[in-house]
N, C-alpha and C positions, 0 to 999 in steps of 0.2 A: 504494499499500499504506499510506503514511503516513496518509492520510485514514481508511482502514479501521481501522488500529490506534488512531487517535484516538477513534473512536466505540466501539470495543471496550473501550477503557480507561475509558470513561465511568463504568461501574458501580463502579469501584474507589473512588469518592468518594461513593457513595450508601449510605444506611443505613435500617433499619427494626426494630421491636421484638416481644417474645414474650408478655408477660402483659397482661391487660386494663388499660385506662386510657390517658390521653394520655402522650406522651413527657414526661419530667421534665427541666427545665433542669439543667445541670451538666456535669461532665466525663464524656465517654463514650469507651470504647475500642472501635474498629471494626476488624473483620478482614474480609478479602476472600479467598475461596478460588476461584481460577479453575476453571472446569469444562472445557467443550469448545469448540473453535473449528473452523470450517470455512470454506472458500472455494469457492463454487459447488458445494457438496455434498461436496467432498473434505475429509476430516478433516486438520487441521493438527496434527501431533504436537509441533512445537516452535515456539511463538509467542514472538517476541522481546519479552517483557514484563519489566519490572524485578522483582526479588524482592518478594513481598508481605509486608509486616510490619504488625502491628497499628498503627493510627493513633489518636492521642488528639485529640478534638475537643471544644471547649467549646460546648455547645448553649445558646443564649440563650433567654430567656423568649419573645421574639418568634418565634424559629424553632420552639420547642416548640408555640406557638399555631397555627402553620401547618405541620403535619408533612408534608403532601404536597409542598410546595415544598422543604422540607429533605431529604426522602427522595429526591427527583428531582434534587437539586442536584449539580453537578459542578464539577470544578476545571479551568478552562481550556476547557471545552466549553460550547456554547450549546444547552442543552436546555430545552424548554418543556413543561410538563405539559398534555396534551390532555384526559385523563380521570383522575379520582382518586376512589376509593371507600375510605374508612377508617371502619370501624364494627365494633363488637364484637370488637376486637382483630385484625381482618383488614384487610389492605391490598391494593389492586390499583391500580397507577398506570401509565398509558400516557403516554409522552413522545415528542416528535420532537426530533431533535438535528441541528443544522446541520452540514454537511460543511465543515471548515475550508479545503478546497481548492476550494470552489465547486461541487462535484458535487451529486447528489441527497441530500436529507436522509436520516438514519438514524432508526431507532426503538428504543425501549427499553421493556421491560415488566418491572415489579416486582410480585411477589406474595409474600405471606407473612403473618407475625403480628407485632404490635407491642404494646407496653405501656409503662408508666412507667419500668421499670428495665432492660428488655432487648428485643431484637428479633432476628428471623431473616427473611431474605428471599432469594428466588431471583430472579435477573435474567437477562434474555435481550435481547441487542442485535442489531440488523441494520444493517449499513452497506453502502451502495451506492457503488461507485467504478469507476474505469477498469479495475481489475484484476478486477472481478466483485463478487459479493455475499458479504459476510463475515458469519457468525453467530458469536456468542460468548455463552457462558452461564457462570454461576457462582453462588456463594452468599455472602451477606454476613451478618454477625452483629455485634451491638453490645450493650454493657452499660454501665450507668451505674456509674462507679467512685468518684464523690464530687463535691465542689463544684469549680467552676472556680477556678484559682489567682488570687490578687489581682493586679490589673494593675500 
């Protein structure tokens, strides 16, 4: 179950935007709204995830120049973008994510809208483990709130 939750939690660190234009470097506030979770098709009503609070992230110029990698980025999980299409304010990213317990890799699909000052994205993850196949979905949103603080 630990491996399944690790992949399900991947999307909590991913983001994307809502108006046309590239992502703008600066300080972003990102929120994660968990959706549904299931294990082998059975809905899980209580998934043991920590409380979701908005997170502030400083987006560098290099990250803004490569939005697919930034959007598919995770904290502590090894995900690699396999397909990315970002054009006209729309995003679709497919990624494969390594199972930390050595099982089969999981997948993540991100779809939504992005722009210079905000983004909204739907995510869907699938994790394969000894306990079965877990699917987890939700929504992410981000908005640029200013410049990054001085170091």
